[in-house]
C-alpha positions as CSV (number, residue, x, y, z in Angstrom):
1,M,-33.4,18.7,-20.6
2,T,-29.7,18.4,-21.3
3,D,-28.2,15.1,-22.7
4,K,-27.1,13.3,-19.5
5,S,-24.1,11.7,-21.3
6,T,-22.4,15.0,-21.8
7,R,-22.9,16.2,-18.2
8,K,-21.1,14.8,-15.1
9,G,-22.8,16.9,-12.5
10,P,-26.4,17.8,-11.8
11,N,-28.6,19.1,-14.6
12,L,-30.1,21.8,-12.4
13,I,-29.1,23.6,-9.2
14,A,-31.8,24.4,-6.6
15,Y,-31.7,27.8,-5.0
16,H,-33.9,29.4,-2.3
17,I,-34.6,33.0,-3.1
18,A,-35.4,35.2,0.0
19,E,-37.8,37.9,-1.1
20,G,-37.0,41.5,-0.3
21,D,-35.5,44.7,-1.6
22,D,-32.2,42.8,-2.3
23,P,-33.1,39.1,-2.9
24,I,-30.6,36.6,-1.5
25,W,-29.9,33.4,-3.6
26,T,-28.8,30.4,-1.5
27,R,-27.9,27.1,-3.1
28,I,-29.9,24.4,-1.4
29,G,-29.6,21.4,-3.6
30,A,-29.5,20.0,-7.1
31,A,-31.6,18.0,-9.6
32,W,-30.8,15.2,-12.1
33,D,-32.8,14.0,-15.1
34,H,-34.2,10.5,-15.0
35,D,-32.7,8.1,-17.6
36,D,-36.1,8.0,-19.4
37,A,-36.2,11.8,-19.5
38,K,-39.7,11.8,-18.0
39,G,-38.8,13.4,-14.6
40,L,-36.2,14.7,-12.2
41,T,-34.7,13.6,-9.0
42,L,-34.4,16.5,-6.6
43,Q,-31.9,16.4,-3.7
44,L,-32.2,19.1,-1.2
45,D,-29.2,19.6,1.1
46,M,-31.0,22.1,3.3
47,L,-34.4,23.7,3.7
48,P,-35.1,27.3,4.6
49,V,-36.2,27.7,8.2
50,N,-38.4,30.8,7.4
51,F,-39.8,29.9,4.0
52,T,-40.7,33.3,2.7
53,G,-39.6,33.2,-0.9
54,R,-39.4,30.6,-3.6
55,I,-37.2,27.7,-4.8
56,V,-35.8,28.1,-8.3
57,L,-34.0,25.5,-10.5
58,R,-31.3,26.8,-12.8
59,E,-28.8,25.2,-15.1
60,P,-25.3,25.2,-13.6
61,K,-22.9,27.8,-14.8
62,P,-19.9,26.4,-16.7
63,K,-16.8,26.2,-14.6
64,Q,-14.3,29.0,-15.4
65,E,-11.1,27.9,-17.0
66,A,-7.9,28.3,-14.9
67,G,-6.5,31.7,-15.4
68,A,-9.7,33.2,-16.9
């Protein structure tokens, strides 16, 4: 996992992906490394009502610089 000292936000973002011809990615939470690097804390802000799909954890995209 990523060194926690260099990251202010979560290490991973949780998305629900609705299956279908055009998959829909919805951000549903985030995850942070434990200090001992032996696990993650997952915080879900919402859960899919109709859970047909999957949950994927991805590294956050770097924020775009102003004017870019």
